[in-house]
Each structure stands twice: as C-alpha cells, then as structure tokens.
N, C-alpha and C positions, 0 to 999 in steps of 0.2 A: 107513508112510514118515516117518521123520523129516526135519526140515527146519532149516537154518541160515540167518540172515539176517547179513550183514557190513554193519555201517554205515560211513558214511563216516569217521568218527573212529576206526576201526579195532575197533570192539566187536563180539562175535560173540554172537548170541542164539539158543539153540536152542529148539526145541519140537517136538510131536508131529506138527504140520503147519505149512504157512505158507499164508497167504491173502494174494494179492497184490491191492490195491485202490487202483489209481491210474489217473487219465485216459489215455485210449487215446494221446494224444501225448506223454504222460510215460513210457509206456512203453519205448521205444527207448533211455533212459537207466539201464535197470534189466538188468542180466545175470541171467538164469536158467539154471542149470545142474541137469539137462539142459535144452537149450534147447526151447522148445515145437515141435510138429511144423511142416512146412512150409505146411500148411492153415490155420496162424494168421498168415498173412503181414500181417494187420492192422496189427500191431506196426510193420513197417516203412513201411506206406501210411500210416499215421496216420488220424485220424477221416475217415472217408468219408461222414457223413452231415451235410447242412445242413438239417436237419429242425427242426419246432419242437413244443412240446408245447401243446395249447389243452385247456382244461376248459371244458365248457359244462353248464348247467343246462337240463334238458328239463321241460316240462309234460306232466300227463298220464303214463299208462304207457308205459313203454320197458324192453327188455331190455338187460343191460350188452353193450357192445360196444367194439371197438377198430376205429379207421379207419387203414389204411396206404396212403399216398399214393405213386404212381409219376410217370413223367414224364408220362403221360397218362390216368391213372385213379386213383380211390381205392377202395379195396377194404374193406369192412366185415366184420369178422369177429366173431362171437359170442364172448363171454367166459364 
C-alpha cells in the first residue's frame, strides 16, 4: 500500500509506505486517512503513563529482566 504525506506548506511526498513517529501527545494534530481503528483511542486520550525509566547496574550474575509497576505492585518479567 502506497502512502502520501501532505506538508503544511502544500507539498505532497509519496512513498511505498509511511511511518508516523511522533510523540503521542502530538498525534492528535496529524490527520490519518483512513483513520486508525477505534481501539487506538490513545490518540485522543494522550499520554497515559506518568512512569520513569531507571537503569541500574547489578553485581554478580543476573538474568535480563524488565520491571513493570502498577498501583500496588511491581511485576518482574524475564527478557
């Protein structure tokens, strides 16, 4: 499927595909045709996360993991 990007100054740029990489809070200012499915309503809600990214250095042996925090608990997932 081919795609076309129309810029604010009136230019049209065509390609074999279009990849949209903008922050979620700015995506509501981008018109997508056809529009994304309703399940992608994050566009209208904006940024849902108030999280932080933390990088730590561990001593000894450890397996790679990811930690996801919720309101009451932290879940550790193997990577």
